[in-house]
N, C-alpha and C positions, 0 to 999 in steps of 0.2 A: 474604509480601506478594504482591500481584497483579503479574503481568507481562503484556505484550502481545507477540504474535508476528505478524509480517506475512509471508505467503508470497507471493513475487512471481508474476507471471503469464507470465513469459518462457518461451521454448522450452527444453525439456530439464530442467525442474524436477521433482524426484521428490516430489510432494505426499504420497503415502502414507507415504513415509519419515519425513516430519515428523509426520504424524498419529499414527503408531505410537509415536513418541517422546513426543508430547504426552499420550498416553493415561495415562502414569504420573504426570501432574501434575494439580493442582487450582488454582483461583483464577487463571485466565488468560483473556484474550480473544484470539481468533484473527481476524485481518483477512486477506483474500486478494484477489489480482488475477485477471487472466484475459486479458491482452492478446494472447497468441499464439493462444489458442482463438478469440477474437473476430475476429482477422485472418483465420483460416482460414474461419470461418463466413461472414464478410462477403464473402469471395471467392466462396464457393459460392452465395451469394444474389445475386450480380451487383452487389454494392455494395463494391468494393475499398476498403480503408482508406486514408484520406488523412491525412497528418501535416503539420503546419505548424510553422514556427519563428517564435517571437515576436521582437520587436525587441530583447528582452533576451537572446536566444540560446537559449531553452528550447524543446524540441520536444515537441509534444503532439498527441493525436488530434483531428482536426477532427470535431466532433460536431454534425451537423445533426439534425433530428428523426428521420429514418429511421435514421441511425447510432445515435442514442440508443436507439431501440427494439431494434436488434440487440444493442447493448452490454448493455442491461438483461436481455434474454432469456438471454444467455450468462452474465453475472456472477451475476445474481439467480436465474436458473433453473438451468441445467445444472450449473455449477460449484459454486454454493452448496449445492444439493441433494445433490450427490455427496459433498461434504466432510462435510456434516452426517450423511449416511447412514453414511459410513465411520467417523466418530467414534462414532456410536451402536453400530455393530457392535463397536467396541473398548471399549464400556462407558462412554463419555462421554455425558452427557445434554446434547447440543448443541442449540442453537436458532439457526436461520438468520435473519439480519436484513439488510435494506439500510438505507442512511442515510435512506430515505424513511419507513420504519416508525417510528411514534411520533416523527417528526422527530428521529431519532437523530443524524443529521449534517446540520447546517443552515448555510446561508451564502448569499451573494449570487450571482446569475447575472450574468456579465459581459455588459454591453449590447453591447460591441464588443470585438474582439480585433485588435490591430495586428500584422501579420505581415510577414516579408520573403520575397518569392518571386523568386528570381533576384537581380537588382539593384534590384528595385522594392519599395516599401512599399505594403501594401494593408490595408484595413480589412474585417473579416468581421463581419456583423451578425446572422447566423442561427445562431449557435453556442450550444449548450447546455452550457456549462462554467462552473465557478465555484470559489470557495475556501471551505473549511469554516471557520466562525467559532464555531459552538456545538456542543456535544455534550450529548445528553440523558443526563446521568450518572445521573439517577434511574431510568431504564429499565434501564440496565446493572446498577446496584446491586440493583434489584428481582429481576432474573433470577439474578444471582450469589449473592445471599443466600438464594435458594431452591434452590441446587444446580445451576443451569443454566450451561452454557458458551456465551456469545454467539459466533457465527461471523458476522462482519460484512463487508459489501462495499458499494462504491458501486453505484448512484448515490446522491448526497446529495439534499437537497431545498432549494429556494430559499425565501426569505422569502415569495415570492408563491405557493408551493405547486407549483412546477414541478420535476420530476426533473432533476438536473444531473450531468454527468460531473465528477468531481473526482479529484485525484491520490491513489492508494491509499496511498502511503508517508506522505504528509502527513496523510491521514485517520487512519492508525495512530498517527502522532505526536500528533494532537489527542486521540485516545482515551486514549493513555498519559498525556498531561498531565492530562486531566480526572480520571482515576482515581488520579493521583499514583503511578503504577506504579514499581516498583523498576527494571525493565528494559524496554526496547523492543528487540526482536530482529527484524531485517529480514533475511530469508533469500531468496537468489536463486540463480542458476546460476554464480556466481563466489565465490571464497573470502572476499571482502571488498573493501575499497578498494585498488586496485592502482596502483602508480606507473606501470606500463606495462600497458595492457589486454591486450596480447598475451603477457604473461609472468606466469603464475600464481604464480611465485616472488618477485614484486615486491610482495608483500602488505605493507601498512602495518598493523602490529599494534596500535599505540596512538596516540591523538591526544588531547592535553589539551583540555578544553573551551575554554579561552581561545584556542587556536590553530586552532579548526575552520575559521574563515574563510580561513586560509592554504591549506587543502586543497580549496577550492571549484574552483580551476583544475586540480587534479589529477584530479578526478572528470570522467568523460566520459559523454555521452549520458544514459541513465536514472539512472546513479549520481549525477549532479548533483542531481537532485530528492531522492534519498535523503539526501544530505548536508544539503540544505536542511531536510528534515523532521527530521533529527537535531538540527540547530541550533535549530529551533523547539521541539522537545521539551526539550532541555537548558535553554533559556531559561525554560521554564515549570516547571522543577523536577525533571525526570526525572534520576535519578542516573547512569544508564548507557545508552548506545545501542550496539548491536552489529550490525555487518554481517557476515554469514557465509553459508556454503553450505548449501543444502537437501539436497545430494546426498552428504553424508558420513554415516558411522555416527552415529546418535543426534544429529542436527543441533542440536536445542535444548539438550540437555545439554552437548554439546561447546562450543557458543557460550557458555553460561553458565560453563563451566569454563576459558575462556581462548582458544578458537579464534576466528579472524576478526579484524576490526578493532574495537577497543574505544575508545569515546569517553566520557570521564567526567571 
């Protein structure tokens, strides 16, 4: 059965390690991020990244039009092309896609975002972010049935036809749900969900689906959105979600064999 792998975009992630392992598989979709690379290039271009915290406590990149252009250049350009080229060199017939292509990932652009800055609440009106609500499953099936491996990244596209920044983990969850995938494997620079983010030995190895909400408070920073994405995927019929490390030997195979945090 098909499975979906999401490679995070944080600092210190060994992407080639994941791709070399994936080359031995068929019937998968790869989703990738690029946050650290985007931060570095934004700094070089004189547009330092800005992160905002919503009133619900979630931190995200503030994406005005200029930031969206940089974001798209890095994700859809440099990173996606390099991943596709590496997979091709490994014998995988990969095809790079953004959520804009063929309206692969579609949703609404948020008109306003309510944030907390210091002790004050503010409203942002020029942000290009949104939530994915639709996946063009026909496009994915067309590619996969003809032997291609989709390599997908945001931006997504709004119903009005605007590119929008959307969370990569939740994009992977939406794709996995649409494909009725067997596994959604989310790889990052940590071994999984940790009780203590400073202690890699505090790994939580198993979470029953019915109890996932209890672990939302355990998750910190970016891991909180990963848990949200996992919950959404499981609610839509995915059998298993795995959080694991990209930096171990054969990361995909290890994750499917029991390493990391398994939610099922």
